[in-house]
Gaussian input, Z-matrix of N, CA and C with variables (Angstrom, degrees):
# hf/3-21g

backbone

0 1
 N
 C     1     B1
 C     2     B2     1     A1
 N     3     B3     2     A2     1     D1
 C     4     B4     3     A3     2     D2
 C     5     B5     4     A4     3     D3
 N     6     B6     5     A5     4     D4
 C     7     B7     6     A6     5     D5
 C     8     B8     7     A7     6     D6
 N     9     B9     8     A8     7     D7
 C    10    B10     9     A9     8     D8
 C    11    B11    10    A10     9     D9
 N    12    B12    11    A11    10    D10
 C    13    B13    12    A12    11    D11
 C    14    B14    13    A13    12    D12
 N    15    B15    14    A14    13    D13
 C    16    B16    15    A15    14    D14
 C    17    B17    16    A16    15    D15
 N    18    B18    17    A17    16    D16
 C    19    B19    18    A18    17    D17
 C    20    B20    19    A19    18    D18
 N    21    B21    20    A20    19    D19
 C    22    B22    21    A21    20    D20
 C    23    B23    22    A22    21    D21
 N    24    B24    23    A23    22    D22
 C    25    B25    24    A24    23    D23
 C    26    B26    25    A25    24    D24
 N    27    B27    26    A26    25    D25
 C    28    B28    27    A27    26    D26
 C    29    B29    28    A28    27    D27
 N    30    B30    29    A29    28    D28
 C    31    B31    30    A30    29    D29
 C    32    B32    31    A31    30    D30
 N    33    B33    32    A32    31    D31
 C    34    B34    33    A33    32    D32
 C    35    B35    34    A34    33    D33
 N    36    B36    35    A35    34    D34
 C    37    B37    36    A36    35    D35
 C    38    B38    37    A37    36    D36
 N    39    B39    38    A38    37    D37
 C    40    B40    39    A39    38    D38
 C    41    B41    40    A40    39    D39
 N    42    B42    41    A41    40    D40
 C    43    B43    42    A42    41    D41
 C    44    B44    43    A43    42    D42
 N    45    B45    44    A44    43    D43
 C    46    B46    45    A45    44    D44
 C    47    B47    46    A46    45    D45
 N    48    B48    47    A47    46    D46
 C    49    B49    48    A48    47    D47
 C    50    B50    49    A49    48    D48
 N    51    B51    50    A50    49    D49
 C    52    B52    51    A51    50    D50
 C    53    B53    52    A52    51    D51
 N    54    B54    53    A53    52    D52
 C    55    B55    54    A54    53    D53
 C    56    B56    55    A55    54    D54
 N    57    B57    56    A56    55    D55
 C    58    B58    57    A57    56    D56
 C    59    B59    58    A58    57    D57
 N    60    B60    59    A59    58    D58
 C    61    B61    60    A60    59    D59
 C    62    B62    61    A61    60    D60
 N    63    B63    62    A62    61    D61
 C    64    B64    63    A63    62    D62
 C    65    B65    64    A64    63    D63
 N    66    B66    65    A65    64    D64
 C    67    B67    66    A66    65    D65
 C    68    B68    67    A67    66    D66
 N    69    B69    68    A68    67    D67
 C    70    B70    69    A69    68    D68
 C    71    B71    70    A70    69    D69
 N    72    B72    71    A71    70    D70
 C    73    B73    72    A72    71    D71
 C    74    B74    73    A73    72    D72
 N    75    B75    74    A74    73    D73
 C    76    B76    75    A75    74    D74
 C    77    B77    76    A76    75    D75
 N    78    B78    77    A77    76    D76
 C    79    B79    78    A78    77    D77
 C    80    B80    79    A79    78    D78
 N    81    B81    80    A80    79    D79
 C    82    B82    81    A81    80    D80
 C    83    B83    82    A82    81    D81
 N    84    B84    83    A83    82    D82
 C    85    B85    84    A84    83    D83
 C    86    B86    85    A85    84    D84
 N    87    B87    86    A86    85    D85
 C    88    B88    87    A87    86    D86
 C    89    B89    88    A88    87    D87
 N    90    B90    89    A89    88    D88
 C    91    B91    90    A90    89    D89
 C    92    B92    91    A91    90    D90
 N    93    B93    92    A92    91    D91
 C    94    B94    93    A93    92    D92
 C    95    B95    94    A94    93    D93
 N    96    B96    95    A95    94    D94
 C    97    B97    96    A96    95    D95
 C    98    B98    97    A97    96    D96
 N    99    B99    98    A98    97    D97
 C   100   B100    99    A99    98    D98
 C   101   B101   100   A100    99    D99
 N   102   B102   101   A101   100   D100
 C   103   B103   102   A102   101   D101
 C   104   B104   103   A103   102   D102
 N   105   B105   104   A104   103   D103
 C   106   B106   105   A105   104   D104
 C   107   B107   106   A106   105   D105
 N   108   B108   107   A107   106   D106
 C   109   B109   108   A108   107   D107
 C   110   B110   109   A109   108   D108
 N   111   B111   110   A110   109   D109
 C   112   B112   111   A111   110   D110
 C   113   B113   112   A112   111   D111
 N   114   B114   113   A113   112   D112
 C   115   B115   114   A114   113   D113
 C   116   B116   115   A115   114   D114
 N   117   B117   116   A116   115   D115
 C   118   B118   117   A117   116   D116
 C   119   B119   118   A118   117   D117
 N   120   B120   119   A119   118   D118
 C   121   B121   120   A120   119   D119
 C   122   B122   121   A121   120   D120
 N   123   B123   122   A122   121   D121
 C   124   B124   123   A123   122   D122
 C   125   B125   124   A124   123   D123
 N   126   B126   125   A125   124   D124
 C   127   B127   126   A126   125   D125
 C   128   B128   127   A127   126   D126
 N   129   B129   128   A128   127   D127
 C   130   B130   129   A129   128   D128
 C   131   B131   130   A130   129   D129
 N   132   B132   131   A131   130   D130
 C   133   B133   132   A132   131   D131
 C   134   B134   133   A133   132   D132
 N   135   B135   134   A134   133   D133
 C   136   B136   135   A135   134   D134
 C   137   B137   136   A136   135   D135
 N   138   B138   137   A137   136   D136
 C   139   B139   138   A138   137   D137
 C   140   B140   139   A139   138   D138
 N   141   B141   140   A140   139   D139
 C   142   B142   141   A141   140   D140
 C   143   B143   142   A142   141   D141
 N   144   B144   143   A143   142   D142
 C   145   B145   144   A144   143   D143
 C   146   B146   145   A145   144   D144
 N   147   B147   146   A146   145   D145
 C   148   B148   147   A147   146   D146
 C   149   B149   148   A148   147   D147
 N   150   B150   149   A149   148   D148
 C   151   B151   150   A150   149   D149
 C   152   B152   151   A151   150   D150
 N   153   B153   152   A152   151   D151
 C   154   B154   153   A153   152   D152
 C   155   B155   154   A154   153   D153
 N   156   B156   155   A155   154   D154
 C   157   B157   156   A156   155   D155
 C   158   B158   157   A157   156   D156
 N   159   B159   158   A158   157   D157
 C   160   B160   159   A159   158   D158
 C   161   B161   160   A160   159   D159
 N   162   B162   161   A161   160   D160
 C   163   B163   162   A162   161   D161
 C   164   B164   163   A163   162   D162
 N   165   B165   164   A164   163   D163
 C   166   B166   165   A165   164   D164
 C   167   B167   166   A166   165   D165
 N   168   B168   167   A167   166   D166
 C   169   B169   168   A168   167   D167
 C   170   B170   169   A169   168   D168
 N   171   B171   170   A170   169   D169
 C   172   B172   171   A171   170   D170
 C   173   B173   172   A172   171   D171
 N   174   B174   173   A173   172   D172
 C   175   B175   174   A174   173   D173
 C   176   B176   175   A175   174   D174
 N   177   B177   176   A176   175   D175
 C   178   B178   177   A177   176   D176
 C   179   B179   178   A178   177   D177
 N   180   B180   179   A179   178   D178
 C   181   B181   180   A180   179   D179
 C   182   B182   181   A181   180   D180
 N   183   B183   182   A182   181   D181
 C   184   B184   183   A183   182   D182
 C   185   B185   184   A184   183   D183
 N   186   B186   185   A185   184   D184
 C   187   B187   186   A186   185   D185
 C   188   B188   187   A187   186   D186
 N   189   B189   188   A188   187   D187
 C   190   B190   189   A189   188   D188
 C   191   B191   190   A190   189   D189
 N   192   B192   191   A191   190   D190
 C   193   B193   192   A192   191   D191
 C   194   B194   193   A193   192   D192
 N   195   B195   194   A194   193   D193
 C   196   B196   195   A195   194   D194
 C   197   B197   196   A196   195   D195
 N   198   B198   197   A197   196   D196
 C   199   B199   198   A198   197   D197
 C   200   B200   199   A199   198   D198
 N   201   B201   200   A200   199   D199
 C   202   B202   201   A201   200   D200
 C   203   B203   202   A202   201   D201
 N   204   B204   203   A203   202   D202
 C   205   B205   204   A204   203   D203
 C   206   B206   205   A205   204   D204
 N   207   B207   206   A206   205   D205
 C   208   B208   207   A207   206   D206
 C   209   B209   208   A208   207   D207
 N   210   B210   209   A209   208   D208
 C   211   B211   210   A210   209   D209
 C   212   B212   211   A211   210   D210
 N   213   B213   212   A212   211   D211
 C   214   B214   213   A213   212   D212
 C   215   B215   214   A214   213   D213
 N   216   B216   215   A215   214   D214
 C   217   B217   216   A216   215   D215
 C   218   B218   217   A217   216   D216
 N   219   B219   218   A218   217   D217
 C   220   B220   219   A219   218   D218
 C   221   B221   220   A220   219   D219
 N   222   B222   221   A221   220   D220
 C   223   B223   222   A222   221   D221
 C   224   B224   223   A223   222   D222
 N   225   B225   224   A224   223   D223
 C   226   B226   225   A225   224   D224
 C   227   B227   226   A226   225   D225
 N   228   B228   227   A227   226   D226
 C   229   B229   228   A228   227   D227
 C   230   B230   229   A229   228   D228
 N   231   B231   230   A230   229   D229
 C   232   B232   231   A231   230   D230
 C   233   B233   232   A232   231   D231
 N   234   B234   233   A233   232   D232
 C   235   B235   234   A234   233   D233
 C   236   B236   235   A235   234   D234
 N   237   B237   236   A236   235   D235
 C   238   B238   237   A237   236   D236
 C   239   B239   238   A238   237   D237
 N   240   B240   239   A239   238   D238
 C   241   B241   240   A240   239   D239
 C   242   B242   241   A241   240   D240
 N   243   B243   242   A242   241   D241
 C   244   B244   243   A243   242   D242
 C   245   B245   244   A244   243   D243
 N   246   B246   245   A245   244   D244
 C   247   B247   246   A246   245   D245
 C   248   B248   247   A247   246   D246
 N   249   B249   248   A248   247   D247
 C   250   B250   249   A249   248   D248
 C   251   B251   250   A250   249   D249
 N   252   B252   251   A251   250   D250
 C   253   B253   252   A252   251   D251
 C   254   B254   253   A253   252   D252
 N   255   B255   254   A254   253   D253
 C   256   B256   255   A255   254   D254
 C   257   B257   256   A256   255   D255
 N   258   B258   257   A257   256   D256
 C   259   B259   258   A258   257   D257
 C   260   B260   259   A259   258   D258
 N   261   B261   260   A260   259   D259
 C   262   B262   261   A261   260   D260
 C   263   B263   262   A262   261   D261
 N   264   B264   263   A263   262   D262
 C   265   B265   264   A264   263   D263
 C   266   B266   265   A265   264   D264
 N   267   B267   266   A266   265   D265
 C   268   B268   267   A267   266   D266
 C   269   B269   268   A268   267   D267
 N   270   B270   269   A269   268   D268
 C   271   B271   270   A270   269   D269
 C   272   B272   271   A271   270   D270
 N   273   B273   272   A272   271   D271
 C   274   B274   273   A273   272   D272
 C   275   B275   274   A274   273   D273
 N   276   B276   275   A275   274   D274
 C   277   B277   276   A276   275   D275
 C   278   B278   277   A277   276   D276
 N   279   B279   278   A278   277   D277
 C   280   B280   279   A279   278   D278
 C   281   B281   280   A280   279   D279
 N   282   B282   281   A281   280   D280
 C   283   B283   282   A282   281   D281
 C   284   B284   283   A283   282   D282
 N   285   B285   284   A284   283   D283
 C   286   B286   285   A285   284   D284
 C   287   B287   286   A286   285   D285
 N   288   B288   287   A287   286   D286
 C   289   B289   288   A288   287   D287
 C   290   B290   289   A289   288   D288
 N   291   B291   290   A290   289   D289
 C   292   B292   291   A291   290   D290
 C   293   B293   292   A292   291   D291
 N   294   B294   293   A293   292   D292
 C   295   B295   294   A294   293   D293
 C   296   B296   295   A295   294   D294
 N   297   B297   296   A296   295   D295
 C   298   B298   297   A297   296   D296
 C   299   B299   298   A298   297   D297
 N   300   B300   299   A299   298   D298
 C   301   B301   300   A300   299   D299
 C   302   B302   301   A301   300   D300
 N   303   B303   302   A302   301   D301
 C   304   B304   303   A303   302   D302
 C   305   B305   304   A304   303   D303
 N   306   B306   305   A305   304   D304
 C   307   B307   306   A306   305   D305
 C   308   B308   307   A307   306   D306
 N   309   B309   308   A308   307   D307
 C   310   B310   309   A309   308   D308
 C   311   B311   310   A310   309   D309
 N   312   B312   311   A311   310   D310
 C   313   B313   312   A312   311   D311
 C   314   B314   313   A313   312   D312
 N   315   B315   314   A314   313   D313
 C   316   B316   315   A315   314   D314
 C   317   B317   316   A316   315   D315
 N   318   B318   317   A317   316   D316
 C   319   B319   318   A318   317   D317
 C   320   B320   319   A319   318   D318
 N   321   B321   320   A320   319   D319
 C   322   B322   321   A321   320   D320
 C   323   B323   322   A322   321   D321
 N   324   B324   323   A323   322   D322
 C   325   B325   324   A324   323   D323
 C   326   B326   325   A325   324   D324

   B1=1.4564
   B2=1.5088
   B3=1.3327
   B4=1.4929
   B5=1.4929
   B6=1.3412
   B7=1.4260
   B8=1.5184
   B9=1.2930
   B10=1.4473
   B11=1.5344
   B12=1.3214
   B13=1.4689
   B14=1.4830
   B15=1.3173
   B16=1.4276
   B17=1.5110
   B18=1.3457
   B19=1.4626
   B20=1.5474
   B21=1.3298
   B22=1.4519
   B23=1.5612
   B24=1.3454
   B25=1.4678
   B26=1.5270
   B27=1.3381
   B28=1.4597
   B29=1.5556
   B30=1.2656
   B31=1.4955
   B32=1.5478
   B33=1.3158
   B34=1.4491
   B35=1.5543
   B36=1.2882
   B37=1.4620
   B38=1.5666
   B39=1.3285
   B40=1.4960
   B41=1.5822
   B42=1.4159
   B43=1.4718
   B44=1.5074
   B45=1.2757
   B46=1.4319
   B47=1.5113
   B48=1.3031
   B49=1.4389
   B50=1.5725
   B51=1.2634
   B52=1.4716
   B53=1.5569
   B54=1.2980
   B55=1.4570
   B56=1.5561
   B57=1.3477
   B58=1.4566
   B59=1.4868
   B60=1.3299
   B61=1.5082
   B62=1.4966
   B63=1.2840
   B64=1.4553
   B65=1.5166
   B66=1.2499
   B67=1.4951
   B68=1.4678
   B69=1.3490
   B70=1.4408
   B71=1.5384
   B72=1.3018
   B73=1.4356
   B74=1.4768
   B75=1.3260
   B76=1.4539
   B77=1.5201
   B78=1.3126
   B79=1.4381
   B80=1.5404
   B81=1.3135
   B82=1.5399
   B83=1.4990
   B84=1.3730
   B85=1.4769
   B86=1.6055
   B87=1.3253
   B88=1.4369
   B89=1.6049
   B90=1.2437
   B91=1.5096
   B92=1.4770
   B93=1.3764
   B94=1.4150
   B95=1.5666
   B96=1.3655
   B97=1.5214
   B98=1.5137
   B99=1.3230
   B100=1.4953
   B101=1.5279
   B102=1.3603
   B103=1.4797
   B104=1.5710
   B105=1.2881
   B106=1.4619
   B107=1.5342
   B108=1.3087
   B109=1.4938
   B110=1.5053
   B111=1.3490
   B112=1.4622
   B113=1.5172
   B114=1.3867
   B115=1.4550
   B116=1.4978
   B117=1.3240
   B118=1.5350
   B119=1.5478
   B120=1.2802
   B121=1.4628
   B122=1.5307
   B123=1.3013
   B124=1.4276
   B125=1.4757
   B126=1.3508
   B127=1.4856
   B128=1.5447
   B129=1.3107
   B130=1.4456
   B131=1.5368
   B132=1.3098
   B133=1.4810
   B134=1.5275
   B135=1.2986
   B136=1.4561
   B137=1.5801
   B138=1.3311
   B139=1.4578
   B140=1.5531
   B141=1.3115
   B142=1.4957
   B143=1.5377
   B144=1.3035
   B145=1.4610
   B146=1.4729
   B147=1.2843
   B148=1.4851
   B149=1.5767
   B150=1.3235
   B151=1.4996
   B152=1.5543
   B153=1.3566
   B154=1.5158
   B155=1.5014
   B156=1.3887
   B157=1.5045
   B158=1.5346
   B159=1.3177
   B160=1.5205
   B161=1.5604
   B162=1.3305
   B163=1.3825
   B164=1.5151
   B165=1.3523
   B166=1.4959
   B167=1.5620
   B168=1.2935
   B169=1.4707
   B170=1.5577
   B171=1.3713
   B172=1.4830
   B173=1.4494
   B174=1.3341
   B175=1.4886
   B176=1.5499
   B177=1.3320
   B178=1.4862
   B179=1.5397
   B180=1.2815
   B181=1.4906
   B182=1.5186
   B183=1.3366
   B184=1.4650
   B185=1.5366
   B186=1.2736
   B187=1.4940
   B188=1.5067
   B189=1.2817
   B190=1.5047
   B191=1.5035
   B192=1.3247
   B193=1.5275
   B194=1.5224
   B195=1.2819
   B196=1.5357
   B197=1.4522
   B198=1.3450
   B199=1.4708
   B200=1.5039
   B201=1.3516
   B202=1.4642
   B203=1.5058
   B204=1.2897
   B205=1.4969
   B206=1.5338
   B207=1.3003
   B208=1.4782
   B209=1.5236
   B210=1.3198
   B211=1.4579
   B212=1.5161
   B213=1.2905
   B214=1.5037
   B215=1.4851
   B216=1.3544
   B217=1.4615
   B218=1.4724
   B219=1.3947
   B220=1.4290
   B221=1.5146
   B222=1.3356
   B223=1.4891
   B224=1.4953
   B225=1.3248
   B226=1.4902
   B227=1.5793
   B228=1.2862
   B229=1.4947
   B230=1.5334
   B231=1.3640
   B232=1.4510
   B233=1.5483
   B234=1.3274
   B235=1.4559
   B236=1.4913
   B237=1.2920
   B238=1.4941
   B239=1.4956
   B240=1.3542
   B241=1.4807
   B242=1.5293
   B243=1.3673
   B244=1.4063
   B245=1.5150
   B246=1.2791
   B247=1.4611
   B248=1.5034
   B249=1.3522
   B250=1.4582
   B251=1.5218
   B252=1.3762
   B253=1.4953
   B254=1.4455
   B255=1.3026
   B256=1.4759
   B257=1.5185
   B258=1.3292
   B259=1.4410
   B260=1.4787
   B261=1.2768
   B262=1.5262
   B263=1.5247
   B264=1.3112
   B265=1.4837
   B266=1.5331
   B267=1.3139
   B268=1.5547
   B269=1.4450
   B270=1.3676
   B271=1.4330
   B272=1.5864
   B273=1.2750
   B274=1.4782
   B275=1.5458
   B276=1.2650
   B277=1.4645
   B278=1.5625
   B279=1.3401
   B280=1.4318
   B281=1.5166
   B282=1.2806
   B283=1.4496
   B284=1.5413
   B285=1.2603
   B286=1.4254
   B287=1.4435
   B288=1.4034
   B289=1.3816
   B290=1.4623
   B291=1.3683
   B292=1.4758
   B293=1.5707
   B294=1.2822
   B295=1.4628
   B296=1.5077
   B297=1.2684
   B298=1.5346
   B299=1.5610
   B300=1.3198
   B301=1.4439
   B302=1.4968
   B303=1.3221
   B304=1.4937
   B305=1.5490
   B306=1.2495
   B307=1.4569
   B308=1.5875
   B309=1.3269
   B310=1.4446
   B311=1.5508
   B312=1.3144
   B313=1.4900
   B314=1.5758
   B315=1.2953
   B316=1.4659
   B317=1.4842
   B318=1.3936
   B319=1.4100
   B320=1.5525
   B321=1.3151
   B322=1.4140
   B323=1.5325
   B324=1.3031
   B325=1.4350
   B326=1.5020
   A1=109.78
   A2=116.10
   A3=120.39
   A4=106.36
   A5=115.77
   A6=118.27
   A7=110.95
   A8=117.70
   A9=126.17
   A10=109.12
   A11=116.34
   A12=121.93
   A13=112.53
   A14=114.44
   A15=116.58
   A16=109.73
   A17=117.82
   A18=122.12
   A19=112.78
   A20=113.32
   A21=116.43
   A22=109.10
   A23=113.29
   A24=118.58
   A25=111.48
   A26=118.02
   A27=119.45
   A28=110.09
   A29=118.51
   A30=122.22
   A31=106.97
   A32=115.05
   A33=122.11
   A34=110.87
   A35=116.95
   A36=120.47
   A37=108.47
   A38=113.86
   A39=119.86
   A40=102.85
   A41=116.22
   A42=118.61
   A43=110.71
   A44=115.83
   A45=125.94
   A46=114.80
   A47=116.71
   A48=120.34
   A49=112.79
   A50=117.93
   A51=122.68
   A52=109.12
   A53=117.74
   A54=120.41
   A55=107.52
   A56=117.99
   A57=116.91
   A58=111.14
   A59=119.34
   A60=119.12
   A61=107.62
   A62=121.07
   A63=123.21
   A64=112.49
   A65=119.66
   A66=123.62
   A67=109.55
   A68=117.81
   A69=120.94
   A70=112.23
   A71=120.07
   A72=122.91
   A73=111.81
   A74=117.81
   A75=122.67
   A76=110.40
   A77=118.19
   A78=120.85
   A79=111.10
   A80=119.49
   A81=120.43
   A82=114.23
   A83=119.52
   A84=117.56
   A85=112.66
   A86=116.29
   A87=120.74
   A88=106.74
   A89=117.96
   A90=120.51
   A91=113.63
   A92=115.66
   A93=123.28
   A94=107.18
   A95=113.94
   A96=118.80
   A97=110.22
   A98=118.44
   A99=121.69
   A100=113.51
   A101=113.91
   A102=119.08
   A103=108.73
   A104=116.68
   A105=120.81
   A106=116.45
   A107=115.75
   A108=119.80
   A109=110.48
   A110=117.56
   A111=117.70
   A112=115.50
   A113=115.49
   A114=118.16
   A115=113.22
   A116=115.09
   A117=121.02
   A118=107.02
   A119=119.29
   A120=122.38
   A121=108.53
   A122=123.50
   A123=126.99
   A124=111.04
   A125=118.46
   A126=122.00
   A127=110.33
   A128=118.55
   A129=121.11
   A130=113.37
   A131=116.71
   A132=119.42
   A133=109.65
   A134=115.32
   A135=118.74
   A136=111.68
   A137=116.83
   A138=122.77
   A139=110.27
   A140=118.46
   A141=119.62
   A142=114.49
   A143=120.99
   A144=123.36
   A145=110.58
   A146=114.50
   A147=126.53
   A148=108.70
   A149=111.30
   A150=119.19
   A151=109.86
   A152=114.38
   A153=116.02
   A154=116.21
   A155=112.27
   A156=114.22
   A157=111.99
   A158=113.58
   A159=114.33
   A160=106.95
   A161=116.43
   A162=118.19
   A163=117.88
   A164=113.15
   A165=122.12
   A166=105.04
   A167=118.50
   A168=119.54
   A169=111.87
   A170=113.96
   A171=116.63
   A172=111.36
   A173=114.85
   A174=119.88
   A175=113.74
   A176=115.20
   A177=121.76
   A178=108.57
   A179=118.57
   A180=123.23
   A181=109.45
   A182=117.59
   A183=122.33
   A184=110.15
   A185=117.33
   A186=121.67
   A187=108.58
   A188=119.46
   A189=124.17
   A190=110.35
   A191=117.29
   A192=119.05
   A193=110.19
   A194=119.29
   A195=121.61
   A196=108.91
   A197=123.13
   A198=121.73
   A199=112.28
   A200=119.64
   A201=122.58
   A202=109.88
   A203=118.39
   A204=121.21
   A205=108.99
   A206=118.29
   A207=122.65
   A208=111.67
   A209=117.15
   A210=119.13
   A211=113.01
   A212=117.71
   A213=120.32
   A214=111.08
   A215=114.72
   A216=115.02
   A217=114.96
   A218=116.80
   A219=122.17
   A220=114.74
   A221=113.57
   A222=119.43
   A223=111.44
   A224=119.70
   A225=121.85
   A226=110.96
   A227=116.19
   A228=119.86
   A229=110.93
   A230=121.35
   A231=118.14
   A232=113.66
   A233=119.15
   A234=123.01
   A235=110.24
   A236=116.68
   A237=120.21
   A238=108.79
   A239=114.89
   A240=123.46
   A241=102.92
   A242=114.66
   A243=119.77
   A244=112.96
   A245=117.50
   A246=123.83
   A247=110.63
   A248=116.14
   A249=120.68
   A250=108.35
   A251=113.75
   A252=117.64
   A253=118.22
   A254=117.31
   A255=123.26
   A256=109.83
   A257=119.83
   A258=124.56
   A259=115.28
   A260=113.40
   A261=121.28
   A262=106.46
   A263=115.39
   A264=124.44
   A265=110.00
   A266=117.16
   A267=120.70
   A268=101.10
   A269=114.37
   A270=122.02
   A271=108.49
   A272=117.31
   A273=123.37
   A274=109.83
   A275=119.32
   A276=123.41
   A277=109.87
   A278=117.04
   A279=124.48
   A280=113.79
   A281=118.12
   A282=121.84
   A283=110.87
   A284=115.75
   A285=124.56
   A286=110.47
   A287=119.39
   A288=125.06
   A289=108.83
   A290=117.69
   A291=122.85
   A292=109.08
   A293=113.94
   A294=121.94
   A295=107.45
   A296=121.23
   A297=123.31
   A298=109.16
   A299=113.02
   A300=117.72
   A301=112.31
   A302=118.55
   A303=121.81
   A304=110.23
   A305=116.70
   A306=120.50
   A307=108.72
   A308=115.83
   A309=117.04
   A310=112.15
   A311=117.43
   A312=122.78
   A313=106.30
   A314=117.79
   A315=119.81
   A316=114.54
   A317=118.36
   A318=120.19
   A319=111.51
   A320=117.69
   A321=120.62
   A322=116.46
   A323=118.11
   A324=122.39
   A325=110.85
   D1=145.55
   D2=179.78
   D3=-93.30
   D4=132.62
   D5=-174.81
   D6=-139.08
   D7=158.40
   D8=-179.25
   D9=-80.02
   D10=-32.53
   D11=-179.85
   D12=-66.63
   D13=168.98
   D14=176.35
   D15=-126.80
   D16=-178.60
   D17=177.42
   D18=-64.99
   D19=167.68
   D20=-179.73
   D21=-76.17
   D22=170.42
   D23=-173.32
   D24=-68.84
   D25=-27.94
   D26=-175.84
   D27=-96.29
   D28=24.75
   D29=-174.89
   D30=-77.90
   D31=152.70
   D32=172.49
   D33=-86.55
   D34=122.75
   D35=-172.54
   D36=-112.00
   D37=129.75
   D38=176.02
   D39=-117.15
   D40=111.69
   D41=-179.55
   D42=-81.86
   D43=88.40
   D44=-175.97
   D45=-63.60
   D46=-45.13
   D47=-174.00
   D48=-74.51
   D49=-31.54
   D50=179.99
   D51=-68.29
   D52=-37.52
   D53=-177.98
   D54=-67.61
   D55=-42.49
   D56=-179.47
   D57=-67.90
   D58=-33.09
   D59=179.58
   D60=-70.66
   D61=-46.22
   D62=-178.97
   D63=-58.98
   D64=-39.26
   D65=177.20
   D66=-64.45
   D67=-42.07
   D68=179.90
   D69=-69.64
   D70=-31.11
   D71=-179.98
   D72=-72.80
   D73=-22.13
   D74=175.14
   D75=-80.64
   D76=-38.69
   D77=-174.65
   D78=-83.25
   D79=-33.58
   D80=-171.11
   D81=-59.33
   D82=-42.92
   D83=179.49
   D84=-60.74
   D85=-34.57
   D86=-178.55
   D87=-71.41
   D88=-39.84
   D89=174.47
   D90=-61.08
   D91=-42.53
   D92=-177.73
   D93=-64.17
   D94=-47.92
   D95=179.93
   D96=-63.05
   D97=-40.99
   D98=179.79
   D99=-62.52
   D100=-32.34
   D101=-179.51
   D102=-90.52
   D103=-39.57
   D104=-176.01
   D105=-71.41
   D106=-28.75
   D107=-177.13
   D108=-65.68
   D109=-59.02
   D110=178.60
   D111=-61.41
   D112=-33.22
   D113=175.45
   D114=-60.99
   D115=-43.92
   D116=178.52
   D117=-63.79
   D118=-42.26
   D119=-178.39
   D120=-63.69
   D121=-45.60
   D122=-179.84
   D123=-63.53
   D124=-40.64
   D125=-173.41
   D126=-79.09
   D127=-29.73
   D128=178.74
   D129=-80.28
   D130=-15.92
   D131=170.68
   D132=-65.21
   D133=160.96
   D134=-179.09
   D135=-68.12
   D136=-44.27
   D137=-177.78
   D138=-134.71
   D139=95.76
   D140=-174.09
   D141=-66.59
   D142=-21.99
   D143=177.79
   D144=71.09
   D145=-172.78
   D146=-173.46
   D147=-62.64
   D148=-50.58
   D149=-177.66
   D150=-60.17
   D151=-42.28
   D152=177.03
   D153=-61.38
   D154=-44.57
   D155=179.79
   D156=-70.69
   D157=-29.45
   D158=177.83
   D159=-66.53
   D160=-46.43
   D161=176.18
   D162=-54.61
   D163=-42.55
   D164=-179.45
   D165=-62.04
   D166=-47.89
   D167=-177.91
   D168=-63.50
   D169=-38.21
   D170=177.61
   D171=-66.28
   D172=-40.00
   D173=178.38
   D174=-59.03
   D175=-41.38
   D176=179.89
   D177=-65.42
   D178=-42.10
   D179=178.31
   D180=-63.87
   D181=-44.41
   D182=-178.54
   D183=-69.05
   D184=-36.16
   D185=176.18
   D186=-60.63
   D187=-45.89
   D188=178.54
   D189=-63.21
   D190=-38.82
   D191=176.73
   D192=-68.87
   D193=-40.23
   D194=177.32
   D195=-63.85
   D196=-41.98
   D197=177.49
   D198=-67.28
   D199=-37.59
   D200=179.89
   D201=-66.39
   D202=-42.36
   D203=-179.48
   D204=-67.52
   D205=-40.66
   D206=179.17
   D207=-64.52
   D208=-40.03
   D209=177.90
   D210=-71.30
   D211=-34.23
   D212=175.99
   D213=-67.74
   D214=-40.92
   D215=177.29
   D216=-69.59
   D217=-32.55
   D218=175.09
   D219=-63.12
   D220=-38.75
   D221=174.83
   D222=-63.55
   D223=-28.13
   D224=-172.28
   D225=-102.48
   D226=13.72
   D227=-172.18
   D228=-68.51
   D229=-20.82
   D230=179.74
   D231=-99.22
   D232=13.77
   D233=176.05
   D234=-66.18
   D235=146.32
   D236=179.56
   D237=-152.16
   D238=155.54
   D239=172.68
   D240=-115.79
   D241=135.05
   D242=-179.72
   D243=-136.20
   D244=138.60
   D245=-179.70
   D246=-121.98
   D247=125.49
   D248=174.64
   D249=-139.17
   D250=-168.55
   D251=178.69
   D252=-65.15
   D253=-21.44
   D254=179.66
   D255=-79.08
   D256=-45.80
   D257=-174.71
   D258=167.70
   D259=-156.81
   D260=-179.42
   D261=-102.21
   D262=127.46
   D263=-179.01
   D264=-107.45
   D265=135.08
   D266=170.26
   D267=-116.29
   D268=117.54
   D269=-177.21
   D270=-104.93
   D271=123.34
   D272=179.45
   D273=-133.49
   D274=176.23
   D275=179.03
   D276=-68.20
   D277=-29.38
   D278=178.29
   D279=-70.36
   D280=-27.94
   D281=-177.78
   D282=153.34
   D283=-174.08
   D284=179.39
   D285=-106.52
   D286=131.51
   D287=177.31
   D288=-113.28
   D289=126.23
   D290=-177.94
   D291=-110.01
   D292=133.39
   D293=170.74
   D294=-114.37
   D295=98.93
   D296=-178.24
   D297=-59.19
   D298=148.07
   D299=174.78
   D300=-57.91
   D301=-34.02
   D302=178.50
   D303=-56.23
   D304=-44.41
   D305=-173.28
   D306=-75.65
   D307=-27.23
   D308=179.26
   D309=-79.73
   D310=-18.10
   D311=179.51
   D312=-68.01
   D313=-26.75
   D314=-179.04
   D315=-68.79
   D316=-23.84
   D317=-179.52
   D318=-100.27
   D319=8.29
   D320=173.34
   D321=84.34
   D322=28.12
   D323=178.33
   D324=-95.28

């Protein structure tokens, strides 16, 4: 159920979104360097040829993918999972979702 209230003060919080963002911030510069290095080499040559232009187009597509993934992870950086006496909380920007322990007993957890 979606609720306006939040978990109790003594709840255990797992910052899910921040971990995903931090992992991506470590990997992204290496990916950009891996793609950017050969692109720079092909473009600074006199005549890059078909392989060079193919690599440049591939690099532009991959740069767009890297930016899209980084933006989606940036939007989710405040997500968290929380456990307290009431139940399991999923905290997002849209609101808090509560799954009470009573409802989880029905599925055998």
